C-alpha positions in Angstrom: 27.7 -8.1 -2.8 27.7 -10.0 -6.0 26.5 -8.0 -9.0 26.3 -8.3 -12.8 26.6 -5.4 -15.2 24.6 -5.6 -18.4 25.5 -3.1 -21.1 22.5 -1.5 -23.0 24.1 0.4 -25.8 26.2 3.5 -25.1 23.7 5.3 -22.9 22.3 2.8 -20.4 23.3 -0.2 -18.3 21.7 -2.5 -15.8 23.1 -3.5 -12.4 21.7 -6.8 -11.3 21.9 -8.7 -8.0 21.8 -12.3 -9.5 21.7 -14.2 -6.2 19.0 -12.1 -4.6 15.2 -12.4 -5.0 12.0 -11.5 -3.3 12.0 -8.9 -0.5 15.8 -9.0 0.0 16.4 -8.3 -3.7 13.8 -5.5 -3.8 15.2 -3.8 -0.7 18.8 -4.0 -2.1 17.6 -2.3 -5.3 15.9 0.5 -3.3 19.0 0.9 -1.2 21.3 1.2 -4.2 18.9 3.6 -5.9 19.0 5.8 -2.8 22.8 5.8 -2.8 22.8 6.8 -6.5 20.3 9.6 -6.0 22.4 10.9 -3.1 25.5 10.9 -5.3 23.6 12.8 -7.9 22.3 15.3 -5.4 25.7 15.9 -3.9 27.3 16.5 -7.4 29.5 13.4 -7.5 27.6 11.7 -10.4 26.6 13.6 -13.5 24.8 12.8 -16.7 22.2 10.3 -15.1 18.7 11.3 -16.2 16.7 8.3 -15.3 16.8 5.2 -13.0 14.4 2.3 -13.6 14.0 -0.1 -10.8 13.0 -3.8 -11.0 12.7 -6.6 -8.4 16.4 -7.4 -8.3 18.0 -4.9 -10.8 18.0 -1.3 -11.8 18.8 0.3 -15.1 20.7 3.6 -15.3 20.0 5.9 -18.3 22.7 8.4 -19.2 23.1 11.5 -21.3 26.2 10.5 -23.4 26.9 14.2 -24.1 27.4 14.8 -20.3 28.3 11.4 -18.7 31.5 9.4 -19.1 29.9 6.0 -19.5 32.9 4.0 -18.1 33.2 6.3 -15.1 29.5 6.1 -14.2 29.5 2.3 -14.6 32.5 2.0 -12.3 31.2 4.4 -9.7 27.8 2.7 -9.5 29.4 -0.8 -9.5 31.4 0.3 -6.4 28.3 1.4 -4.7 26.5 -1.8 -5.5 29.2 -4.0 -4.1 29.2 -2.2 -0.7 27.0 -3.4 2.1 23.7 -1.7 1.5 21.3 -0.4 4.2 18.1 -2.4 3.3 16.1 -0.9 6.1 15.7 2.6 4.8 13.0 4.2 2.6 9.2 4.4 2.9 7.9 2.9 6.1 4.2 3.5 5.4 1.7 0.7 6.1 -1.6 0.5 4.1 -4.4 -1.5 5.7 -6.6 -2.2 2.6 -10.1 -3.7 2.7 -10.6 -6.8 0.5 -13.7 -8.9 0.0 -12.9 -12.6 -0.4 -16.5 -13.5 -1.3 -18.5 -14.8 -4.3 -17.9 -13.2 -7.7 -15.3 -10.9 -6.2 -13.0 -13.9 -5.6 -13.4 -16.1 -8.7 -10.3 -18.2 -8.1 -10.4 -18.5 -4.3 -12.0 -22.0 -4.2 -9.6 -23.3 -6.8 -6.6 -22.0 -4.8 -8.0 -23.6 -1.7 -8.4 -26.9 -3.5 -4.9 -26.9 -5.0 -3.3 -25.9 -1.6 -5.3 -28.5 0.3 -6.7 -25.9 2.6 -10.1 -24.6 3.3 -11.3 -21.3 1.8 -11.3 -19.8 5.3 -7.7 -20.9 5.8 -6.6 -19.3 2.5 -8.3 -16.0 3.5 -6.7 -16.1 6.9 -3.2 -16.8 5.5 -3.4 -14.2 2.8 -4.8 -11.5 5.0 -2.6 -12.1 8.1 0.7 -11.2 6.4 2.2 -7.8 5.9 3.5 -7.5 2.3 6.5 -5.5 1.3 5.9 -3.3 -1.8 8.7 -4.4 -4.2 8.0 -2.1 -7.2 5.4 -0.4 -9.3 5.2 -1.8 -12.9 3.2 -3.5 -15.6 0.4 -0.9 -15.3 0.4 2.5 -13.7 -0.1 2.0 -10.0 0.3 -1.8 -10.1 2.3 -2.8 -7.0 4.2 -6.1 -6.9 4.2 -7.2 -3.3 5.5 -10.2 -1.3 6.4 -12.6 -0.2 3.2 -14.7 0.1 3.0 -17.8 2.2 4.6 -20.9 0.5 1.3 -22.7 0.8 -0.3 -20.2 -1.6 2.4 -20.0 -4.2 1.3 -21.2 -7.6 2.4 -20.3 -11.1 0.3 -17.9 -13.1 -2.8 -19.3 -14.8 -2.1 -21.3 -18.0 -5.0 -19.3 -19.7 -4.9 -15.6 -18.8 -8.1 -13.7 -18.6 -8.8 -11.1 -21.3 -10.4 -8.8 -18.7 -9.5 -8.6 -15.0 -11.7 -6.1 -13.1 -10.0 -3.1 -11.5 -9.4 -3.8 -7.8 -8.9 -7.5 -8.2 -6.4 -9.0 -5.7 -4.3 -11.6 -7.3 -1.5 -14.0 -6.3 1.1 -15.6 -8.5 4.4 -17.4 -7.6 5.7 -15.6 -4.5 3.8 -12.3 -5.0 0.5 -10.7 -4.5 -0.9 -7.6 -6.2 -4.0 -5.5 -6.9 -5.0 -4.6 -10.5 -5.5 -0.8 -10.6 -7.2 -0.9 -14.0 -9.3 -3.4 -15.9 -6.8 -5.3 -18.0 -5.8 -8.7 -19.2 -4.1 -10.8 -16.5 -3.0 -14.2 -15.5 -2.9 -14.0 -11.7 -5.2 -16.1 -9.5 -7.9 -13.7 -8.3 -8.9 -14.3 -4.6 -10.4 -11.0 -3.5 -11.4 -7.5 -4.6 -10.3 -4.2 -3.1 -12.6 -1.1 -3.6 -9.7 1.4 -3.1 -8.4 3.2 -6.3 -4.7 2.8 -6.8 -3.9 5.4 -9.4 -5.2 8.9 -10.3 -3.2 11.3 -12.5 -4.7 14.2 -10.5 -3.1 13.1 -7.3 0.2 14.8 -6.3 1.6 11.3 -6.3 -0.4 9.5 -8.9 0.3 6.0 -7.6 -1.3 5.3 -4.2 1.4 2.9 -3.2 5.2 3.3 -3.5 8.1 0.9 -3.2 9.3 0.4 0.3 5.9 0.7 2.0 3.9 -2.2 3.1 0.3 -3.6 2.7 -2.0 -5.7 4.9 -5.4 -6.8 3.6 -8.4 -6.6 5.9 -11.2 -9.0 5.0 -14.6 -7.4 4.6 -18.1 -8.6 3.6 -19.7 -7.9 0.2 -22.0 -5.5 2.0 -19.1 -3.6 3.5 -17.4 -3.6 0.1 -20.4 -1.8 -1.4 -20.4 0.7 1.5 -16.7 1.5 1.1 -17.1 1.8 -2.7 -20.0 4.3 -2.2 -18.1 6.3 0.5 -15.1 6.6 -1.8 -17.2 7.6 -4.8 -19.0 10.3 -2.7 -15.8 11.6 -1.2 -16.8 10.7 2.4 -13.5 8.9 2.7 -10.3 9.2 0.7 -7.9 6.5 -0.5 -5.3 8.0 1.8 -7.4 7.2 4.8 -6.2 3.6 4.6 -2.7 4.7 5.4 -1.6 4.0 9.0 1.3 5.4 11.0 3.4 2.4 10.1 2.0 0.1 12.8 -0.9 -2.3 12.4 -4.1 -0.9 13.9 
């Protein structure tokens, strides 16, 4: 496995897989992280206090009073160069409702026009795929997922929106995501999901986690309102959209 080591001062470094991208890169990062955590748990790696994962790299943060920087870099580099088990980790599948209608999908018609497809085709293509959850970042609970169909791959908007409503389902380049909060954003918005993605009161504040998967289920605007009301009233929970790992 080809890697690149980037030094970040005397207490952190980044291991990058420069030739990998997308799902393969994200899975390799998760596999390496799992190996590092196992080494720590079994007492073979000391002084590591944080690991920060990205789509094809991870950063290791050290306590310089405990860790020998060179030894840790060498140990983790050896792990990264070995064949990694990319099939491990979270196997959960979330089937999430998404409304691809009207004001809830402000960029859907434009995406259809640019792709040379009908709106119905775009909805079918986007909702028929199962997306690997690469990582959580940008905002708390914001899950980067992919890879989307090549026919729907477009760069981010040239003019980002100042306000993107929470729950907006966006696409950009090879990825799709759901905005867990109202925030600025430059992704193309093609649907809206009523399910909350982050709550600091939950045992695991982020609904989704890297290694799991997501499939979007198209719903009508009326059903969107019903699901929103049921979630607000506590008649259903966000966790109810988690399946046993097989599409239902």
